[in-house]
Every structure is written in C-alpha cells, then in structure tokens.
C-alpha positions as a Python dict, from the first residue, in 0.01 Angstrom:
ca = {
    (1, 'M'): (0, 0, 0),
    (2, 'P'): (218, 253, 190),
    (3, 'S'): (546, 121, 333),
    (4, 'S'): (395, 151, 683),
    (5, 'S'): (116, -89, 592),
    (6, 'P'): (118, -431, 758),
    (7, 'W'): (16, -580, 423),
    (8, 'K'): (263, -699, 159),
    (9, 'Q'): (170, -833, -183),
    (10, 'L'): (338, -1158, -282),
    (11, 'A'): (383, -1276, -640),
    (12, 'P'): (47, -1348, -803),
    (13, 'L'): (-47, -1706, -878),
    (14, 'P'): (42, -1812, -1235),
    (15, 'D'): (-319, -1805, -1352),
    (16, 'H'): (-476, -1489, -1493),
    (17, 'E'): (-812, -1556, -1323),
    (18, 'G'): (-711, -1706, -989),
    (19, 'F'): (-922, -1956, -800),
    (20, 'A'): (-1213, -1969, -562),
    (21, 'S'): (-1159, -2176, -251),
    (22, 'P'): (-835, -2363, -322),
    (23, 'F'): (-665, -2557, -45),
    (24, 'V'): (-404, -2326, 112),
    (25, 'G'): (-140, -2439, 356),
    (26, 'V'): (228, -2491, 432),
    (27, 'A'): (434, -2801, 350),
    (28, 'G'): (812, -2831, 362),
    (29, 'G'): (831, -2466, 465),
    (30, 'A'): (670, -2353, 138),
    (31, 'L'): (334, -2188, 84),
    (32, 'I'): (105, -2425, -106),
    (33, 'V'): (-209, -2341, -309),
    (34, 'A'): (-391, -2641, -455),
    (35, 'G'): (-707, -2684, -659),
    (36, 'G'): (-987, -2430, -671),
    (37, 'A'): (-1246, -2327, -929),
    (38, 'N'): (-1307, -2039, -1168),
    (39, 'F'): (-1485, -1922, -1483),
    (40, 'P'): (-1200, -1918, -1738),
    (41, 'E'): (-1392, -1797, -2045),
    (42, 'K'): (-1733, -1643, -1975),
    (43, 'R'): (-1891, -1516, -1654),
    (44, 'P'): (-2180, -1715, -1506),
    (45, 'W'): (-2445, -1465, -1623),
    (46, 'E'): (-2305, -1503, -1976),
    (47, 'G'): (-2350, -1880, -1962),
    (48, 'G'): (-1991, -1950, -1864),
    (49, 'A'): (-1903, -2289, -1719),
    (50, 'K'): (-1728, -2319, -1384),
    (51, 'I'): (-1414, -2531, -1405),
    (52, 'W'): (-1250, -2719, -1116),
    (53, 'Y'): (-872, -2768, -1105),
    (54, 'D'): (-612, -3010, -971),
    (55, 'Y'): (-308, -2779, -1002),
    (56, 'V'): (-72, -2746, -705),
    (57, 'F'): (154, -2439, -678),
    (58, 'A'): (435, -2377, -430),
    (59, 'L'): (607, -2056, -316),
    (60, 'A'): (933, -2122, -133),
    (61, 'E'): (1014, -1763, -29),
    (62, 'P'): (806, -1445, 14),
    (63, 'S'): (1016, -1272, -253),
    (64, 'G'): (1012, -1570, -487),
    (65, 'A'): (797, -1694, -773),
    (66, 'W'): (541, -1970, -775),
    (67, 'V'): (631, -2306, -927),
    (68, 'E'): (396, -2582, -1036),
    (69, 'A'): (453, -2850, -774),
    (70, 'G'): (228, -3128, -905),
    (71, 'R'): (-136, -3229, -912),
    (72, 'L'): (-404, -3323, -663),
    (73, 'P'): (-556, -3672, -681),
    (74, 'R'): (-844, -3508, -869),
    (75, 'A'): (-987, -3162, -935),
    (76, 'N'): (-1118, -3022, -609),
    (77, 'A'): (-1240, -2695, -453),
    (78, 'Y'): (-1428, -2568, -148),
    (79, 'G'): (-1257, -2805, 96),
    (80, 'V'): (-1064, -2723, 414),
    (81, 'A'): (-689, -2744, 476),
    (82, 'V'): (-481, -2712, 792),
    (83, 'S'): (-104, -2712, 828),
    (84, 'A'): (77, -2942, 1073),
    (85, 'P'): (440, -3046, 1119),
    (86, 'A'): (375, -3351, 899),
    (87, 'G'): (248, -3136, 611),
    (88, 'M'): (-76, -2996, 477),
    (89, 'I'): (-396, -3189, 554),
    (90, 'C'): (-677, -3143, 300),
    (91, 'A'): (-1032, -3250, 385),
    (92, 'G'): (-1347, -3274, 177),
    (93, 'G'): (-1428, -3038, -108),
    (94, 'G'): (-1596, -3131, -432),
    (95, 'D'): (-1656, -3068, -798),
    (96, 'A'): (-1955, -2984, -1018),
    (97, 'K'): (-2120, -3323, -970),
    (98, 'T'): (-2048, -3434, -616),
    (99, 'H'): (-1878, -3358, -287),
    (100, 'F'): (-1601, -3565, -134),
    (101, 'A'): (-1530, -3729, 202),
    (102, 'E'): (-1164, -3793, 122),
    (103, 'V'): (-885, -3658, 342),
    (104, 'F'): (-518, -3660, 242),
    (105, 'L'): (-180, -3529, 348),
    (106, 'L'): (35, -3325, 109),
    (107, 'T'): (410, -3311, 162),
    (108, 'W'): (655, -3105, -40),
    (109, 'E'): (1032, -3142, -31),
    (110, 'G'): (1113, -2870, -281),
    (111, 'R'): (1101, -3106, -577),
    (112, 'V'): (855, -3384, -508),
    (113, 'L'): (490, -3351, -408),
    (114, 'K'): (358, -3657, -225),
    (115, 'T'): (-2, -3741, -137),
    (116, 'S'): (-94, -3982, 142),
    (117, 'A'): (-452, -4088, 216),
    (118, 'L'): (-590, -4036, 567),
    (119, 'R'): (-913, -4157, 721),
    (120, 'P'): (-1210, -4004, 534),
    (121, 'L'): (-1467, -3771, 682),
    (122, 'P'): (-1784, -3929, 825),
    (123, 'R'): (-1976, -3779, 532),
    (124, 'A'): (-1899, -3593, 213),
    (125, 'C'): (-1853, -3222, 286),
    (126, 'A'): (-1771, -2901, 101),
    (127, 'F'): (-1800, -2535, 206),
    (128, 'G'): (-1721, -2630, 567),
    (129, 'S'): (-1497, -2439, 809),
    (130, 'G'): (-1195, -2576, 989),
    (131, 'A'): (-890, -2499, 1198),
    (132, 'L'): (-619, -2673, 1398),
    (133, 'V'): (-642, -2635, 1778),
    (134, 'G'): (-369, -2792, 1988),
    (135, 'G'): (-312, -3074, 1742),
    (136, 'I'): (-684, -3136, 1681),
    (137, 'F'): (-827, -3067, 1335),
    (138, 'Y'): (-1184, -2939, 1383),
    (139, 'L'): (-1420, -2918, 1086),
    (140, 'A'): (-1769, -2769, 1122),
    (141, 'G'): (-2071, -2743, 894),
    (142, 'G'): (-2074, -2728, 514),
    (143, 'I'): (-2302, -2914, 276),
    (144, 'E'): (-2304, -3279, 174),
    (145, 'M'): (-2405, -3242, -193),
    (146, 'P'): (-2394, -2955, -446),
    (147, 'D'): (-2775, -2929, -456),
    (148, 'A'): (-2827, -2946, -79),
    (149, 'T'): (-3099, -2721, 66),
    (150, 'S'): (-2979, -2756, 424),
    (151, 'A'): (-2635, -2733, 577),
    (152, 'L'): (-2466, -2994, 791),
    (153, 'A'): (-2510, -2950, 1167),
    (154, 'T'): (-2182, -3121, 1244),
    (155, 'L'): (-1852, -3083, 1426),
    (156, 'W'): (-1585, -3341, 1350),
    (157, 'A'): (-1242, -3373, 1509),
    (158, 'L'): (-927, -3556, 1400),
    (159, 'D'): (-642, -3598, 1648),
    (160, 'M'): (-327, -3546, 1445),
    (161, 'A'): (-127, -3744, 1704),
    (162, 'Q'): (-324, -4053, 1605),
    (163, 'P'): (-490, -3989, 1268),
    (164, 'E'): (-539, -4362, 1215),
    (165, 'A'): (-813, -4346, 1483),
    (166, 'G'): (-1025, -4145, 1241),
    (167, 'W'): (-1272, -3863, 1291),
    (168, 'K'): (-1474, -3821, 1608),
    (169, 'E'): (-1821, -3668, 1591),
    (170, 'L'): (-1870, -3401, 1859),
    (171, 'P'): (-2176, -3200, 1965),
    (172, 'A'): (-2289, -2969, 1686),
    (173, 'C'): (-2285, -2591, 1716),
    (174, 'P'): (-2604, -2483, 1900),
    (175, 'G'): (-2683, -2217, 1640),
    (176, 'P'): (-2827, -2269, 1291),
    (177, 'A'): (-2654, -2523, 1070),
    (178, 'R'): (-2425, -2327, 837),
    (179, 'M'): (-2182, -2321, 550),
    (180, 'L'): (-1918, -2067, 442),
    (181, 'A'): (-1850, -1960, 802),
    (182, 'V'): (-1517, -1830, 930),
    (183, 'A'): (-1331, -2069, 1159),
    (184, 'G'): (-1076, -1955, 1414),
    (185, 'A'): (-836, -2101, 1666),
    (186, 'T'): (-654, -2004, 1982),
    (187, 'A'): (-443, -2234, 2199),
    (188, 'D'): (-738, -2438, 2328),
    (189, 'T'): (-1053, -2306, 2157),
    (190, 'F'): (-1220, -2345, 1817),
    (191, 'Y'): (-1431, -2053, 1689),
    (192, 'L'): (-1712, -2033, 1435),
    (193, 'F'): (-1823, -1694, 1301),
    (194, 'G'): (-2111, -1609, 1065),
    (195, 'G'): (-2165, -1789, 736),
    (196, 'V'): (-2503, -1868, 583),
    (197, 'A'): (-2795, -2097, 668),
    (198, 'L'): (-2978, -2277, 387),
    (199, 'S'): (-3345, -2350, 327),
    (200, 'A'): (-3551, -2472, 32),
    (201, 'G'): (-3717, -2198, -170),
    (202, 'A'): (-4046, -2220, -355),
    (203, 'D'): (-3860, -2353, -659),
    (204, 'G'): (-3693, -2624, -451),
    (205, 'R'): (-3352, -2461, -477),
    (206, 'A'): (-3140, -2348, -186),
    (207, 'Q'): (-3196, -2003, -41),
    (208, 'R'): (-2929, -1839, 172),
    (209, 'T'): (-2977, -1650, 498),
    (210, 'P'): (-2666, -1456, 608),
    (211, 'L'): (-2565, -1510, 971),
    (212, 'R'): (-2399, -1283, 1226),
    (213, 'D'): (-2389, -1515, 1527),
    (214, 'A'): (-2067, -1653, 1672),
    (215, 'Y'): (-1968, -1949, 1890),
    (216, 'A'): (-1668, -2106, 2059),
    (217, 'Y'): (-1596, -2470, 2138),
    (218, 'S'): (-1341, -2618, 2377),
    (219, 'A'): (-1283, -2977, 2475),
    (220, 'A'): (-1313, -2880, 2840),
    (221, 'G'): (-1627, -2665, 2822),
    (222, 'G'): (-1813, -2754, 2502),
    (223, 'W'): (-1992, -2482, 2305),
    (224, 'R'): (-2072, -2132, 2423),
    (225, 'K'): (-2246, -1839, 2252),
    (226, 'L'): (-2039, -1528, 2178),
    (227, 'A'): (-2126, -1170, 2090),
    (228, 'D'): (-2274, -1130, 1742),
    (229, 'L'): (-2061, -989, 1461),
    (230, 'P'): (-2130, -623, 1370),
    (231, 'R'): (-2215, -737, 1016),
    (232, 'A'): (-2277, -1053, 823),
    (233, 'A'): (-1962, -1232, 709),
    (234, 'T'): (-2014, -1496, 442),
    (235, 'A'): (-1718, -1683, 293),
    (236, 'A'): (-1465, -1443, 449),
    (237, 'P'): (-1105, -1571, 444),
    (238, 'S'): (-1075, -1860, 687),
    (239, 'P'): (-944, -1941, 938),
    (240, 'A'): (-945, -1597, 1098),
    (241, 'P'): (-587, -1472, 1141),
    (242, 'L'): (-479, -1456, 1506),
    (243, 'T'): (-276, -1147, 1598),
    (244, 'R'): (3, -1134, 1856),
    (245, 'E'): (-243, -942, 2074),
    (246, 'G'): (-472, -1244, 2070),
    (247, 'K'): (-743, -1098, 1846),
    (248, 'L'): (-912, -1293, 1567),
    (249, 'L'): (-961, -1106, 1239),
    (250, 'V'): (-1255, -1137, 1001),
    (251, 'I'): (-1118, -987, 682),
    (252, 'S'): (-1357, -879, 405),
    (253, 'G'): (-1615, -1142, 304),
    (254, 'D'): (-1966, -1089, 171),
    (255, 'D'): (-2169, -866, 403),
    (256, 'G'): (-2485, -934, 203),
    (257, 'L'): (-2558, -568, 128),
    (258, 'R'): (-2501, -605, -247),
    (259, 'A'): (-2638, -956, -302),
    (260, 'H'): (-2887, -821, -557),
    (261, 'L'): (-2610, -703, -791),
    (262, 'N'): (-2454, -911, -1068),
    (263, 'G'): (-2079, -923, -1107),
    (264, 'P'): (-2044, -637, -1361),
    (265, 'D'): (-2240, -403, -1134),
    (266, 'H'): (-2096, -530, -807),
    (267, 'P'): (-1827, -299, -662),
    (268, 'G'): (-1653, -584, -481),
    (269, 'F'): (-1685, -732, -136),
    (270, 'T'): (-1630, -509, 162),
    (271, 'T'): (-1267, -444, 257),
    (272, 'D'): (-1359, -379, 621),
    (273, 'I'): (-1186, -582, 891),
    (274, 'L'): (-1349, -694, 1216),
    (275, 'A'): (-1144, -787, 1522),
    (276, 'Y'): (-1274, -1020, 1793),
    (277, 'D'): (-1120, -1001, 2141),
    (278, 'P'): (-1181, -1337, 2316),
    (279, 'S'): (-1083, -1199, 2657),
    (280, 'A'): (-1360, -937, 2643),
    (281, 'D'): (-1605, -1115, 2409),
    (282, 'R'): (-1611, -796, 2204),
    (283, 'W'): (-1604, -711, 1834),
    (284, 'S'): (-1443, -396, 1694),
    (285, 'E'): (-1446, -245, 1347),
    (286, 'V'): (-1078, -178, 1279),
    (287, 'G'): (-1075, -12, 938),
    (288, 'G'): (-1006, -159, 599),
    (289, 'G'): (-735, -344, 415),
    (290, 'P'): (-634, -401, 53),
    (291, 'V'): (-827, -726, 21),
    (292, 'S'): (-1178, -760, -123),
    (293, 'R'): (-1218, -1131, -90),
    (294, 'A'): (-1451, -1425, -38),
    (295, 'T'): (-1402, -1803, -74),
    (296, 'A'): (-1035, -1756, 14),
    (297, 'A'): (-826, -1948, 264),
    (298, 'T'): (-560, -1819, 502),
    (299, 'V'): (-253, -1975, 660),
    (300, 'A'): (15, -1866, 904),
    (301, 'W'): (349, -1833, 722),
    (302, 'R'): (680, -1660, 787),
    (303, 'G'): (567, -1457, 1087),
    (304, 'G'): (239, -1347, 936),
    (305, 'W'): (-78, -1464, 765),
    (306, 'V'): (-138, -1520, 395),
    (307, 'V'): (-468, -1460, 215),
    (308, 'A'): (-435, -1643, -115),
    (309, 'S'): (-646, -1608, -431),
    (310, 'G'): (-1026, -1630, -383),
    (311, 'E'): (-1314, -1428, -521),
    (312, 'R'): (-1295, -1046, -541),
    (313, 'K'): (-1662, -1011, -637),
    (314, 'P'): (-1930, -1249, -766),
    (315, 'G'): (-1803, -1435, -1071),
    (316, 'Y'): (-1454, -1279, -1061),
    (317, 'R'): (-1154, -1445, -898),
    (318, 'S'): (-815, -1297, -815),
    (319, 'P'): (-465, -1444, -855),
    (320, 'E'): (-334, -1212, -583),
    (321, 'A'): (-169, -1338, -266),
    (322, 'W'): (-129, -1104, 31),
    (323, 'W'): (82, -1139, 346),
    (324, 'L'): (-29, -969, 670),
    (325, 'D'): (236, -898, 934),
    (326, 'G'): (161, -1100, 1247),
    (327, 'D'): (283, -812, 1465),
    (328, 'A'): (26, -570, 1325),
    (329, 'K'): (-195, -398, 1582),
    (330, 'F'): (-560, -327, 1511),
    (331, 'T'): (-741, -51, 1697),
    (332, 'P'): (-1111, 35, 1678),
    (333, 'D'): (-1206, 250, 1382),
    (334, 'K'): (-1302, 605, 1486),
    (335, 'R'): (-1506, 674, 1171),
}
C-alpha cells in the first residue's frame, strides 16, 4: 500500500495457510492469535479435510515477529474473543464434531501463557458475534451444533466486574436469528450487522440466507432497528472497528454475489468498506482496502485495529495480519 495509506502490514503468522476464525485479542500488551481452522493439504472440493488447531501465537511489537506462546486447552475455532484489562476472554467455538460452551481467560506475561476457566455459556455456541461494551461482554447468535439448521436467537451478557455471577440471558435481537454477523461497540451500545439466517433445505441440510439488516442494543433502551446495510455482509471481520470519528466499519466479508463459484474460480471476497454513522443512522460506501477477508477477527491494538488471518476466498486462508490506523478518516465513495 502507498505510504499515505492508513493500512500497515504486520509480520505474517508462522503458518503458510493461515487460519479461519481464530481467537484474536490482546493480553499482556501483546497481540494474540489462538486456534482456528484450515485445509492444510487439499481444498474442500478436492476432498481435503478441515483441521482445527490449538496453537497460540503472540506478537509483542508491530515491527516484531510472532512467537509460539503455548496451546489452547483444546483445538478450537469459530468462537468469540474480547480483550479486557485482565486479559483475553475466549467464549464458545468448536471443532469438527461439536461446539463448546466453555469460556476461559488467557493471560500472557511475555513468557508464560496461562488459561483460567470462567463460567460457561448457557449453551454451546460457535459462529456467534460479540463485543465488549462498558465492561459487559455481549455475545449474540451463532449455532449450537455443527449440523444445526437454525441459528440461535440469543443475546448473552457477562459482567466482567463480576464474572463469577455468570452469563445473563437478555432479550434476543428482534430480527431473524443469525450467525456470522458483525458485532460492534460504542461506549454504551452493542451493534449487530448482517450475517446469515439458516433454514433446512430439501435434503435436510442447512441453507443460508444472507442478511442486510442491522440492530443496536443498550441496557437503557433495549433493541432498536437501524438502517439496512447497502450490501450483505457475511462473516466480515468482527467486531467492526470504531474510528476516532465514531463510525463503525464493516470491512470486506462475503457479499453473496459470488456464492455460486468454487474457490479456484472465486476472485476473492469484496474489498469494499462500509461505514456506519450511529449519530445519523446512515451507511456510506467508503472505498476499498487491501483486505479480502471473511471469518476473521479484529482487535484494537497500539492506536489502531488489527485484522488477523481469516479466509481470503472460499477454501483459502491467509496468514496476513493488517493494522488499520485508528485516526484514519473515511469519506463516502464518489464512484
């Protein structure tokens, strides 16, 4: 990217494929990427097997190199992580056979990775969407089992000031139950953008319906409907980065326009970026970035936002990690 770009490429993860949906967060000041899944030998249409991982990598400095920090309690992908002063909280996820309800805290002191169990989720959950709002970890939607044909219509909340109290079940989003949505957070509001709804097809397997609707939840006012996204956004990097101007960014993701194409013929997910202005309840198309990505997580780190690993197109992961300057301004695209 040009020197004027707000994007900076960090060192790639030490895996030639990269991972779909690892836990991404900050612990001990370092950027942490843990778990995830990929196809290490053959692509899915070639009969390749998806493998889940328990690796944990840490990056201490933006100009540094990744180190292997340790291992997760077990191989895990498609869960949700948030970063708090105590460390990185990882919730749910799953593997090829089942999904998990477990929640744990990762701490990293530069040499030692420690894992501490927290109260589990009310139900097993993977492919959900979560963010931290004013010390409350909100987690919405997802699916309970790998073969589910309907998504969870749930909103759970964990108060990080008293995690021993466990998760509280709150009113569900009034829209369709969903998975692979983009979460977002401002000082007092949790956001939920897009994703997919599930239904059983004629063969009994799950069929996906891309969603463009958007909602916001606050403890004071409950849920409210927002303006629809200009396009579908499935599995876009989550949570949505929050700019200094107060806009929430939906970066890349699957817009559903090329769902009929297999990986070799797929050009990659859209690189377009959408910006949501909460004060005006308005979406803007604000051009493109360097990232073609789905099933990737984001985290605020060192004055900006990191988009780490994920899927660049169906069946293909990426080891890349990108840092977006938190001071970047995004104006409506004039194309």
